[in-house]
N, C-alpha and C positions, 0 to 999 in steps of 0.2 A: 233188177229193177227196182227201183223204187218211183213211186207214183203217191203226188199227195196236192190236197186243195187247197189252194190260199187264198184266203178272206181279206178284201183290201177296202179298206175305205179312203173314200177319197176328199178331194177341197170338192165344197158343193159348183155342181156344173160339170166336172171331170172325169164323171166316169168313162163314160163314150172315148173320149181321146184316151184314157188309162188303159180300156181296153182294148182300144185297135194296137197301140203301143205294143203294148204285155204279148199281144197273139203276134209280133214276129218275132218275140227271141227263142231261141233255138231249146228245145226240151217242152214246151209250152204244147199240149195239147188243142187247149180251148180255155177261151177268154171271155167272159158273159157281163152284160149288167144287169142287176138286180134290184128288185126292192129290198127294202129291211133296213135291220144295221150295218150290213155290208153294201158294199154300191156294185163290188165287181168279183167274180168267185173265178177262179182260174184252177184247173186243171192242168197239172206238172209233170213230169217223171223225169228219170236222171237213172244213172248207172249205179251210184250209190247213194246210202245218205246225206254223202259228205257234198257231193259233187252237186248233190238238190241247195242243199244250203249254201254254198257259193253262186248258186244259180240265184236264188232268192236274194242275197245280200249282194249281191255285184250288178248282177242285170235289174232282178222289178222291182227292188228297194227305190233304184236309181231314177226310175220312171216319174217325169213331172207327176205333180198333182198328185200322189199318196200320199197320205198323214199315220196310216198305221197297217200294217200285214199282221197275219194268224198264219201260222202254217200248216196243217192236220195230214201228219202220213197218213196215205191208208195200210189197213192192216185186215188180215185175214186171216180169221177165227176158225 
């Protein structure tokens, strides 16, 4: 199982609707509005890195109101 944080920048005023939409995507554990350089932070999981990448590109990035994403895979050192 691969987990990652997805840091999302949105259009002004869209953070709440983006977080609500993303929370409905299969594989998303949590989606929260935040303050700072990013507007929404998502924790997601998938069976493989490839599946995680497909989820981000095919589902998360297609949500209206998103301007940029940064995917940060969780590592266990």
